[in-house]
N, C-alpha and C positions, 0 to 999 in steps of 0.2 A: 880561765886564760884560753885563748885560742891557740891551736896549734899552727906553727909555720913550717911544718916538715915539707910542704909542697913547693915553698917559695923559692927555691933554687931553681927547679925546673920551669916554674912559671916566669921568673925573671929571664931565664936562658930563652924562652920562647919569646918574651916580649924584646929582647934585645935583636931579634931578626928584622924588627922594622922600627928600631930606634931613632932613625932619621925622620920618621913620619910625625907630624903634629898630633894626629889622633889616630885610632883604629878606624880605617875607612872601609872596613868589609862592608859588602853591600847589604842592606836591610833585606830581612826575609820578605817583606811583603811590598817591595818596590816591584812593580808589575812591568814585564816585557811584552808589548803589545806584538801581536802576529796578525796576520791577514785572517780575514773571517773564513776563508777557505781551508785553513790548517786542520790538519789531522796528524796525530803522532805517527811517525813512520812505523809500519808493521814490521820492525826489525827484531822484536822479542816475542816470546810466548811464555806464559807462566805454567810451568809444568805442574807445579802443585802450589796450592794457596790456602792458609789456615788462618782464619781471622776470629780473634777473641775479643767480645764486647763485653767489658766490665761496667755493671751498673749498681755497684755497693756505693758509691758516692753521689753526690748531687749533679754530676755530669758524667756523661758515659766516657769511657776510656777505650780507645781502640788499639788493638796490636795485631798487625797483619805481617805473618811470615810467608814470603814468597820465594819460591825456587823458579828463577827467571832463566831463561835460555836464549842465547842469540841464535836466530835462525836465519840471519843474514849472511852474505859473503864476506862482508867487511867487519873489523871490529867495531863494537858500539859501546859509546859510553854516556848517552842521554837516555834515561828512563822517565816516562811520564805518569804522572797518578791523577786522573781526572775527579771533579768534584762539581756538584751543582753550584752554580754561581752564588745562590742565596745561602747556601752552605759553606762555603769557602770562608765567607766572612767571619765564621763562628768557628773555624778550626783553630785550635791553639797548640802549641809545642810540637808542631809536626817535625819529626827527626827519623832519618833513615840511617841504619848501620848495617855493616856485614854481621849477620848473626853469628858466624862463626869466629868474627875477630871484633867481636863487641868493645874491647879495650882499645880498638885503634881510633876510636871517636866517631863523630858522625859525619855524613856526606854534606856536600855543599847542595844546598836547595835553592830553588828561585821559583817565584810564582809568575806564571805567564797568562796573559789573557789575549782575546780577540778585539780587533779594533772597531768591531760592532757589537751591538747587544746580542749576547750568546747566552745560553743557558749552561754552559759547560766551562770551565777554567781548569788550569793544569797546575800541578807542582812539578817542576823539572828537575830531577836527581842527576847529579853529575857523579857518575862512578870514579872512584879514585885512579883507577886502572881500565883502559878499554877491554870489554869482554871480546874475548876472540870467538870466531865463528865456531857454533856446536858446543861452546863451553857454557857452563852454568854457575850460577851464584845466588845464594839464600841472603835475601834482603829482609830486615827486620823493620817494619815502618809503625811507628807510634805516633798517635796524636789524641786530643781530647776534642769534645764538641761542646760549646757553651750554649746555653739556654735551648737546650733540645728536648728537654723532658716537661710534659704538660701535665699539670694535676687534673685528674679525673674522679669525681667531679670538680668544677673549678672553685667551689665554695663549700666549706664544711663548717658544722658545729664545732665549738671550741674543743670538746673532748673527743672528737672522732678520730678515725685512723683515716690517714692520706694514702691515696693511690695514685701513682705516676704512670704515664703512658709515653712509650718510646716507639718511634715509627722510623723504619729503616729498610735495607733491601738485604734479602736474604743473600744476593750475588753482592760480594765485595766490589767497590768501584775500581774498575780496570780498563785501561786503554789498549789491552792486548788480549787475544784469546786465552782462556784457561782450560787447561785439560782436565783437573780436577780441584775442587775446592769445597770448604766447609765453612760454616759460621758457628761459634760457640758463644751463648749469651749466658754470663754469670749473673745471678740475681742476689740481692743482700739477704734473702731469705726463701723460703719455698712458698710463700703467699703470693702466687701467680693467679690472679683471678680471671685473666682474658689473655688470649694469644692467638695469633693467625697460624692455622692449620694449611699444608700444602698438599697437593696430590701425591700419592705414593710414586706415580709414574715418573715424576720429576727428579726423585731420588735415584741416584744410580745404584744404590743397594736395594731399591724396592721396599723400603721401610717405610713406617709412618713418620711423618714429618710436621714438627721436630721430636726428636728423641729427648726424653727427660731422664735425667739422673740426679736426682736430689734438687738442690737450687741452679742446676745448670742445664740449660736447653740447647741442642745442636740441630742446626739446620743444615742439610746436605748427608752425604756428598752429592755434588753436581759436577756431571762430565761435560766437557766440550761446550763450555759457556762462551758464546762470542763476545767480542769486545763491546764495552758500553751497555752490555744486558742489565735489566733491573727487576728484582722480583719483591714488590712492596709487602712488608709484614709489619706487624705491629703488636707489642707485649703491653700488659697492664699489670703493674705489681705493687705491693705494699712498701710504702717508705715514709714512715711517720718520723720524719726528722726535717728540719728547716732546709730549704734549698737557697742557699745564701751565695750571692754574687755580690763582690765590691765593684761597682761600675766604674770607680775611678779610687786609684791609690796614689796619694802623693808622698814619696818618701824623700826626706832630706837627711844627708849625713854631712856633718860639719867638722872638719878637722882643725884643732887648734894646737899649734906647735908650742906656743908660750905657754897655755895652761895644761898640755899634755892630756888634751880631753877630746873624745869622741861624742859628739851630741848627735842623737837620733831622734827624729820627729815623724811620725806617719799619720798622715790624714786620709780616712776611709769615708766614703759613700757606700752604704751597704742597702741593698735591697733583698727582700725575701720573694723567690720567684714560685713558691708553693701556693697552695690553695688558700683562696682569700677567706676570711672570717663571716660565717653565714651569721646574720642577726648582729647583735651588739655584744661587745666585750663584757664579761662579767668578772669583777674583780673577787667577788667571793668564790666563784668556781675556780678561779686561778689560784688562789689560796689554798683551797682544798687539794686542787692538784699538785701543789708545791710540795705539801706533805706526803702525798702517795708516791709522787715522782714518777708517773707513768711517761711513756714516749709521747712527745709532743711535737706538731710539727710548726711551732713558734721558735723563734731564736730567744733563749733566756739568759745564755752566758756565752763567754768566749774565753778561752784560756790561750795567753800569749806567752810562749816559751822565751827566755832571753839568756844570752851567754852569761856564764859566771863572771861576776865582777860588775855587772850592770846595776847602777844605783840611781837613785834620785827619780823614780818613774812617776809620771802624772798621767791621768786620764780626764779629759775635758769633752764635752759636747757644744751645740750651739748655745745652750743656756749657760753653761759655765762649768765648775769641778764637779765631778761627778764620784760620790763618797762610796757608792757599791763596787768598791775594788779591793783586791788584797794581793800584796806582793809577798811571795815566798822564796826567800833565797835557799840556794841548795849549793851542792859540791859540783855536780855535773851541769845543771842549768837552774836559772832562776826563772820562777813562774809567775807570771802578772795575769790574775783572774779578774776578768771585767764582766759587770753585769749591767747592762743597759738600763735605761730609766723606766723602760717599758718593755714588756714582751714583744717581740716583732714578728707578727703573723704574715701570712701571705700576702703580697702586693704592699705590705708596709716597708717603710725606709727609716734608716737611722744613720745618721753622720756623727763623727767622733774623731778625736785625736788623741794620740798616745805618744809618749817622748821617755827618754832616758838618757844618761850619761855613762860612759865607760872609760877605762883607762887606755888611752891611746897607745901605749906600748904593746898592748896585746895585739894589735892590728897592724900596727906600722914598723917598718924596718928601714934602717939606713943602708943604701946600697955600698958595696965596698969601694967604689971608685967614685970620684965626682961629687956632684951636689944631689945625686939623685936619691930618691925614696920610693918605696913600695908600700902600697895600701891594700891590705885584703879583708874584704867585707863581705857578707851575704849579699846577694842581690835582692832577695825577698826573705821576710822574715814573717810576720804577720801571725795571726791566730792559727792553732792547729785544733783541728776537730775531726772525729771519725767520719762525719758525713761529708767533710771536704768544704772546699771554699775556692770558687773561681774568681779571677781578676778580668774584667772588661779592658781596663787601660791602666798601666802602670808607668808613673814618671819618677824615675830616680835621679835625684840631683846630688850630686858629690861636691860639696862646698870646700875648696881647698884654702890654703893660707895665701894671702895677699902677697903677690910676687911670684906665685908658682908658675912655671913654664914648662914647654915641651911635654905635656900632657898626654899620654897614651893609656889604652886600657884593653882589657881582655875579659870575655866572659862567653859561655856556652849559651847563654839565653838569647834566642831569636829576637833581633831588635827591629824596629821599623825607622827609628831616626836616632841620632846622636849629635850632641852641639856643644860647644865650648863657648861661654860668654863671661861676662863681669857681675858679680853679684855685690851690690853696694849696701853697707849696713852702717851701724854706728861706729865712728871713729875711724873709717876706712879713709884712704886717701884716694887711691886710683880704683879700688875695687877688688874683690877676691875672685880668683879663678874658678868657674863652677863648670863641671861636667854634667851635662844633662843627657840622659838615656831614657827612650820610650819603648814600651813594648806593650803588645796587646794581646788578649786571650790566653792568659796565663793560669795555671793551677796551682795549688798548694804542693804539688809534686815538686815544683821548682824551688822548694825551701833549701834544698842542699847546694844549689849553685853558687859559684863565688864569683864576685867581681875584683879584678886585680886592677890597680890604677897606679901607675908610675909618673913621676913628675920630678923636675929639677926645683929645688929651693936653696939658692945660695945664702950664705950666713948674713950678707949684707941685707938681704930681703928682710930677714928677721928684725933687723934694727930699724927699718924704714918707719914704722908706725911711732916706737918711742922717740925717735929723733924729731919727727913731725910734731909730735905732741909737745916736746920739750922746747922746740921753736916757737910752736905757737903759744905756750904759755909765756915765754920771754917777750914774745911780741906783744901779747896782751898787757903785760906788766909794763913794756916800755911805753906803750899808749897810754895807759893809765897815768905813769909818771909825767909823760909829756903833757898830757891834758891838765894834769894838776900843777905844773909848772907855769902854766900860761897866767897871765895877770889879767884878772877879768874885772878889776875895780873901775869905777868910773872917774875920770878926771885925774890930776897930778897930786901926788902927796906934797904937802907943805913942808918946807924945811925951816929950822930955828935959825 
């Protein structure tokens, strides 16, 4: 049973915009176009910057802690973070917090671009409170980069180790001058076969660059780095795991008040972005490998954790039902173990769907006043794997009962679009209210994010369908009776 201890505070937050038809917060990726001559005003400097690049999963995760200082004569509240245009489209989960007040939540962020072809675009961060002249604040910026790892070599024998190459800049992206900075790169293991070395004179401490400590490399420290400076470096490391991305995930959550049921269905389109298979696939070698169970760069299984109380799971693909699955109920969570029809090697694809039912009372609460309801569900569930899973595009559709109105939502997941429409299905009259939310470039770290949907559902709406069905049945019977009462005989009957 899911806990609703946070419902009170969440519903209170939703009450502040109860008069709105939906959450109209600006999608993260709606661009604000600026003149081609635009450059971020040099009103800040980065007094100290520490970037940590984590490569233990199938996508790089970046965390940048920056001590910013207002060097202007006026308070400032807009801070810019630059990215190469080709890279910006693959940035996911970009979030900014006050490092010393992380519990206060994330800052408002907007994507801005130039009105002509440009190699640079920006995230514009709105500080909650303007920073006074000479004042400092520590920002914590986190994001992931999808499709950034390149297998080297691009093709491998079936039993070989896989190595990935990651190319980046030793200087963190900055629109402002940096007094001092360093970059830490954390690898999944110590098997780093190749990496770029930089001259010691670039290092402020005159040390060999990078400094190695176990599976962590450190580039820097670098002093007095100008705005926009880059220092390309590349690393190659062992990663004999699948590099899985779901290019598209369609997730439907259907609410049924009459049945007290919450039905969930997820449709995945997976691709392994790892090394391709050299030569042909050998089933014999694969069976031998299955017994020894060594590390492999092929996807051979997925574990999908479900909330306690989930029932009736199913697993199908384009051919039909897949029998190589196992459902393990548990007290803390249920586990749905999935095994594709074939091992998914690099460049191979696999699409499938899974679904299950759950007790609606674990997710839905009736509000104290009026006809309102509050639904709390995970925005993203999906497989859980130590190597990680990224999502190119996620389309979440919450199908509410027919007659639901005044739909509002709240989530911390960055969205690119939201829409309310009608979903027509069997025995509907006007159609069910459907809330559709779209997000891009998500990773499995977003599994803990919740979606709260509130809506009004008067008791009269619940009886609409039974009344319509009843009247329809009476109309059919009346029509049949009327047709049966018609005299269809030819000629008149003779009387005695």
